[in-house]
C-alpha positions in Angstrom: 37.2 -2.5 57.4 36.2 -5.7 55.7 35.0 -5.5 52.2 32.3 -7.6 50.6 34.1 -8.0 47.3 37.3 -7.0 45.6 37.9 -6.8 41.8 41.6 -6.9 41.2 44.0 -7.0 38.3 41.6 -4.8 36.3 41.9 -2.2 33.6 39.3 0.3 34.8 37.6 2.4 32.1 36.5 5.5 33.9 34.5 7.9 31.6 36.1 11.3 31.1 39.1 10.3 33.2 41.0 7.5 31.5 41.9 3.8 31.6 44.2 2.7 34.4 45.2 -0.5 36.1 43.9 -1.0 39.6 41.4 -2.6 42.0 38.0 -1.8 43.2 36.7 -2.6 46.7 32.9 -3.0 47.2 30.9 -2.8 50.3 27.1 -2.8 50.7 26.6 -2.7 46.9 28.6 0.5 46.2 32.2 1.3 45.4 34.0 1.8 48.7 37.6 2.3 47.4 39.6 2.4 44.2 43.3 1.8 44.1 45.6 2.3 41.1 47.9 -0.2 42.8 46.9 -3.7 44.0 45.3 -3.6 47.4 47.5 -4.7 50.4 45.7 -7.3 52.5 43.1 -8.5 50.0 42.3 -11.2 52.5 40.1 -8.7 54.2 37.5 -9.0 51.4 34.9 -11.7 51.7 35.2 -12.4 47.9 38.1 -11.7 45.6 37.6 -11.7 41.8 40.7 -11.6 39.6 39.6 -10.3 36.2 42.9 -11.1 34.7 43.8 -7.8 33.2 40.5 -7.4 31.3 38.7 -4.1 30.9 36.1 -3.1 33.5 33.5 -0.7 32.2 30.7 1.0 34.2 27.7 -1.2 33.9 25.9 -0.9 30.6 22.6 1.0 30.7 20.1 0.1 28.1 17.8 3.2 27.6 15.4 1.8 24.9 13.4 -1.5 25.1 9.8 -2.5 24.8 8.8 -5.2 27.4 5.4 -6.6 27.8 4.9 -7.7 24.2 5.6 -11.3 25.3 4.2 -11.2 28.8 3.5 -8.0 30.7 5.2 -9.3 33.9 7.4 -12.4 32.9 9.3 -10.4 30.3 11.2 -8.9 33.3 12.6 -12.4 34.0 13.5 -13.5 30.4 14.6 -10.1 29.0 16.7 -9.2 32.1 18.3 -12.6 31.7 19.3 -12.0 28.1 20.3 -8.4 28.9 22.7 -9.6 31.7 24.3 -12.0 29.2 25.1 -8.9 27.1 26.7 -7.0 30.0 23.6 -4.8 30.8 23.1 -3.8 34.4 20.3 -1.4 34.0 17.4 -1.4 31.5 14.6 1.0 30.6 11.3 0.0 29.1 8.8 2.1 27.3 5.1 1.7 28.0 2.0 2.9 26.1 -1.5 2.9 27.6 -4.7 4.8 26.6 -5.6 5.1 30.3 -3.6 6.4 33.3 -0.2 4.9 33.9 -1.0 4.9 37.6 -3.0 1.8 37.0 -0.1 0.0 35.3 2.8 1.2 37.5 2.3 -1.1 40.6 2.1 -4.2 38.4 5.3 -3.6 36.4 7.2 -2.3 39.5 6.3 -5.5 41.4 7.4 -7.6 38.4 10.8 -5.9 38.5 11.2 -6.7 42.2 10.1 -10.3 41.9 11.5 -11.3 38.5 14.4 -9.1 37.3 18.1 -10.0 37.4 19.1 -6.4 36.8 17.9 -2.9 37.7 15.0 -1.2 35.8 13.6 2.2 35.0 10.5 3.2 32.9 9.5 5.8 30.3 5.8 6.6 29.7 4.5 7.5 26.2 2.4 10.7 26.0 -0.4 10.1 23.5 -3.6 11.4 25.1 -4.8 14.5 26.9 -5.1 12.6 30.2 -1.3 11.8 29.9 -0.6 15.5 29.6 -2.6 16.2 32.8 -0.7 13.6 34.8 2.9 14.2 33.8 3.7 15.9 37.2 2.1 13.0 39.1 4.1 10.4 37.1 7.3 12.1 38.2 6.3 12.5 41.8 4.5 9.2 42.5 6.3 6.9 40.0 9.7 8.5 39.7 9.3 8.6 35.9 10.8 11.7 34.4 11.3 10.7 30.8 8.3 10.8 28.4 8.0 9.6 24.8 6.4 11.5 22.0 5.9 9.4 18.9 5.6 11.7 15.9 5.0 8.6 13.7 1.7 7.8 15.4 -0.8 10.0 13.6 -3.7 9.6 11.3 -4.1 6.1 9.9 -0.9 5.0 11.7 -2.1 6.0 15.2 -2.9 3.4 17.9 -6.3 4.8 18.4 -8.3 7.7 17.0 -6.6 10.1 14.7 -6.6 12.8 17.3 -4.2 10.6 19.4 -1.2 12.6 18.1 -0.6 16.1 16.7 1.9 18.9 17.1 -0.3 20.7 19.6 -0.1 17.7 21.9 3.7 17.7 21.5 4.0 21.4 22.3 1.8 21.2 25.4 3.5 18.0 26.4 7.0 19.5 26.1 5.8 22.5 28.1 4.6 20.2 30.9 7.7 18.0 30.9 9.9 21.2 31.1 8.3 21.9 34.4 9.5 18.6 35.9 12.9 18.6 37.5 15.0 16.3 35.4 12.2 16.0 32.8 13.1 14.7 29.3 11.1 14.4 26.1 12.1 11.3 24.1 11.0 11.6 20.5 10.4 9.1 17.7 11.1 11.4 14.7 9.3 10.4 11.5 6.8 12.4 9.4 4.1 9.8 9.0 1.8 12.0 6.9 4.4 12.0 4.2 5.2 8.3 4.8 1.6 7.2 4.1 1.7 8.7 0.6 4.9 6.8 -0.2 3.6 3.7 1.4 0.3 3.7 -0.5 2.2 4.0 -3.9 4.6 1.2 -3.0 1.9 -1.1 -1.7 0.0 -0.6 -5.0 3.1 -2.0 -6.8 2.6 -5.3 -5.0 6.0 -5.2 -3.3 6.7 -7.3 -0.2 10.5 -7.0 0.2 12.3 -5.4 3.1 13.6 -2.6 0.9 10.0 -1.6 0.1 9.4 -1.0 3.8 12.5 1.2 3.9 11.6 3.1 0.8 8.2 3.8 2.2 9.8 5.8 5.0 12.5 8.0 3.2 15.4 9.7 5.0 14.0 13.2 4.8 11.0 12.2 6.9 13.4 11.6 9.8 15.5 14.7 9.3 12.6 17.1 9.0 10.9 15.9 12.2 14.2 16.0 14.2 14.4 19.6 13.3 10.8 20.2 14.4 11.3 18.3 17.7 14.4 20.2 18.7 12.7 23.5 17.7 9.8 22.7 20.1 12.3 21.6 22.7 14.1 24.9 22.5 10.9 26.9 22.4 9.6 25.3 25.6 12.9 24.8 27.4 12.4 21.0 27.4 15.5 18.8 27.0 14.9 16.7 23.9 16.2 13.2 23.2 15.9 11.7 19.7 15.6 8.0 19.8 17.0 5.6 17.2 18.7 7.9 14.7 19.1 6.2 11.4 20.1 8.6 8.6 23.0 10.8 7.5 20.5 13.6 6.9 19.2 13.3 10.4 22.7 13.3 11.8 23.5 16.6 10.1 20.4 18.2 11.6 21.5 16.9 15.0 24.9 18.5 14.5 23.4 21.9 13.6 21.0 21.9 16.6 23.7 20.9 19.1 25.5 24.1 18.3 22.5 26.2 19.6 20.5 23.9 21.9 22.6 22.4 24.7 19.8 20.1 25.7 19.6 18.3 22.3 20.5 14.6 22.7 20.5 11.7 20.3 20.6 7.9 20.4 21.3 5.3 17.7 21.0 1.5 17.7 23.3 -1.3 16.7 21.3 -2.6 13.8 21.6 0.8 12.1 25.3 0.4 12.3 25.4 -3.1 10.7 22.4 -3.8 8.5 21.0 -2.2 5.3 17.5 -2.4 3.7 18.9 -5.3 1.6 19.8 -7.4 4.7 19.5 -11.1 4.0 17.4 -11.5 7.2 14.5 -10.0 5.2 11.2 -9.6 7.1 12.9 -10.5 10.4 14.8 -7.2 10.1 11.7 -5.0 9.7 12.1 -2.1 12.1 10.6 1.4 12.7 12.4 3.5 11.6 13.6 1.2 8.9 17.1 0.0 7.9 18.9 2.3 5.5 22.0 2.3 3.2 25.7 1.8 3.6 26.1 5.6 3.4 23.9 6.0 6.4 25.8 3.3 8.3 29.1 5.1 7.7 27.6 8.4 8.7 26.4 7.0 12.0 29.8 5.4 12.8 31.3 8.9 12.1 28.8 10.3 14.6 29.9 7.8 17.2 33.5 8.4 16.6 33.3 12.2 16.7 31.0 12.4 19.8 27.8 13.7 18.1 25.8 10.6 19.1 25.3 10.6 22.8 23.9 7.1 23.6 23.3 3.6 22.3 19.9 1.8 22.7 18.9 -1.5 21.3 15.2 -0.8 20.7 14.7 -4.4 22.0 11.3 -5.7 21.1 9.9 -9.0 22.5 8.6 -10.7 19.3 8.7 -14.2 17.9 9.7 -15.4 14.4 6.0 -16.3 13.8 4.9 -12.7 14.4 7.5 -11.5 11.9 7.3 -13.9 9.0 4.0 -12.7 7.5 3.4 -9.9 5.0 5.9 -7.0 5.2 3.1 -4.5 5.7 1.2 -6.5 8.3 4.1 -7.9 10.5 5.1 -6.1 13.7 8.2 -3.9 13.5 11.1 -4.6 15.8 13.3 -7.4 17.0 15.4 -8.5 20.1 18.8 -6.8 20.3 19.8 -6.1 23.9 22.2 -9.0 24.2 24.2 -8.1 21.2 24.3 -4.3 21.6 27.7 -4.2 23.4 29.3 -7.0 21.4 28.4 -5.2 18.2 30.1 -2.0 19.5 33.2 -4.0 20.6 33.4 -6.1 17.5 32.5 -3.6 14.8 33.5 -0.4 16.6 36.5 -1.1 18.8 38.1 -4.1 17.0 37.3 -3.0 13.5 37.1 0.8 13.4 39.2 1.9 16.3 36.4 3.2 18.5 37.9 3.9 21.9 36.7 2.1 25.0 36.2 5.5 26.6 33.6 6.3 23.9 32.0 2.9 24.4 31.7 3.6 28.2 30.3 7.1 27.4 27.6 6.0 24.9 26.6 2.8 26.8 26.7 4.2 30.4 28.0 7.6 31.3 26.0 9.7 28.9 22.9 7.6 29.5 23.1 8.0 33.2 23.5 11.7 33.0 20.7 12.2 30.5 18.2 10.0 32.3 18.9 11.2 35.9 20.9 8.3 37.2 24.3 9.9 37.6 26.4 9.5 39.7 24.6 6.5 41.2 25.1 4.8 37.8 27.3 5.5 34.8 30.7 5.7 36.3 33.3 4.0 38.5 33.8 6.2 41.5 33.5 5.9 45.3 29.9 6.0 46.3 28.5 4.8 43.0 26.7 1.6 42.6 29.0 -1.3 42.0 27.7 -2.0 38.5 30.4 -3.3 36.2 30.7 -4.9 32.8 33.9 -6.8 32.3 34.8 -7.3 28.7 37.3 -9.4 26.8 38.1 -7.9 23.4 39.6 -11.2 22.1 36.7 -13.5 22.8 34.9 -14.6 19.6 31.4 -16.0 19.7 28.8 -16.9 17.1 25.4 -15.6 17.9 22.7 -18.3 18.5 19.3 -17.1 19.5 18.6 -20.3 21.2 21.3 -19.6 23.7 20.2 -16.1 24.6 17.3 -16.8 26.9 14.9 -14.3 25.5 11.2 -14.9 24.9 12.0 -14.0 21.3 13.2 -17.0 19.3 15.4 -15.2 16.7 18.2 -12.7 16.3 19.1 -10.7 13.2 22.7 -11.5 14.2 22.1 -15.3 14.1 25.2 -16.9 12.7 27.3 -13.7 13.0 30.6 -14.1 14.7 31.4 -11.1 16.9 34.8 -10.4 18.5 34.6 -8.8 21.9 32.1 -9.9 24.6 31.3 -9.3 28.2 32.5 -12.0 30.4 31.1 -10.8 33.7 28.1 -8.6 34.7 27.9 -7.2 38.2 24.8 -5.4 39.6 25.3 -3.6 42.9 28.1 -5.8 44.0 26.6 -9.1 43.0 27.8 -11.1 40.0 24.8 -11.8 37.8 26.6 -13.3 34.8 30.0 -15.0 34.5 31.5 -16.6 31.5 28.3 -16.6 29.5 26.2 -18.2 32.4 23.6 -16.4 34.5 24.6 -16.9 38.1 22.5 -14.2 39.8 19.2 -14.3 41.6 15.8 -13.6 40.1 14.4 -10.6 41.9 17.8 -9.0 42.6 16.8 -6.2 40.3 15.5 -2.9 41.8 13.2 -0.4 40.4 14.9 3.0 40.0 13.0 6.1 41.1 14.4 9.2 39.4 
């Protein structure tokens, strides 16, 4: 049987199985065969790609981005472009609307199918009573089974009236999500009622530095709410996923809950592994939750090395330098990061700290696919799975230049940083989308993923 494509001379990184030399045959966008030895008769493949002994990982899945802050629809073009440069084959985006998401869904789904270079899934924020009532229909009609609960959107900090968020909404929301097959609650864990008291005192001091922003949102505000979120998850039987973990105290709470709540999951982000509240990037590096200390960085790396942290997400936000370089209290939090997520893990994790490529594959693909209902279609290298691959070269060194990344955003907090270890090929369902730092795929190749 003729194959569409053959990847040969590869070091295949197969999660939970190992790394072995071999070849992968692809037909109709899925893995058709895997051989530990070179294929005989490779001429039967329409296209043969010799990866030269480089490592082939299951395609990177980005679980945490915020599209639509540049353009609701065209962000799928620009941000899928920059994602593919970073080895990402599947990307999830969060959406918040005060009205029903059924009004938004057709527009963003069509944008994926017309503009995206890679595959996409969505998460919907639960922030209103009407969202609670429609969780079942979001799952059935939109294939969305992951829902965000932002514990930092309450009182003065809420996007709307103060009643937009409270623990009662979280409890009822968790109960509703628990009834959905494959349902998952994604939680932004910060106690904003405590934060506002810290913030008001620091603002009164006239401070405008990045560290002031971090000090206004102390570590214990994260740890306390993680405990509360997992407790509600256990109480309602709802799998609970903490987004963007930042603190050593929070990590300890996660460890304790994982011993008694099997459905307790946690994600961290690259910038919490590399930047502190004293980062020279200043206001450009304002994020929510904020950057922390060297001690927190070391704790998070330990959590990656020992398996406590399940996934990596970039928390990619489409913003411009102009939107960031105003007052620290007025500027919008967040920054682009999807392109550099994998290179940071390869450079700072694999090459510098001895993080294994197996762990990289787990936290960037395998675990993510399992938690978000994509496995085994995504997240592994096995017969029948989508032919999504990220080929990496651990010896390639590149200096980050935002102007070369293709995002709507015009800056990077890694600008000028040289990272060692980069993806050199991104394949989505058997089609090469990026090769040697150039986008070669087709706009609109991306598919929307019903789960």
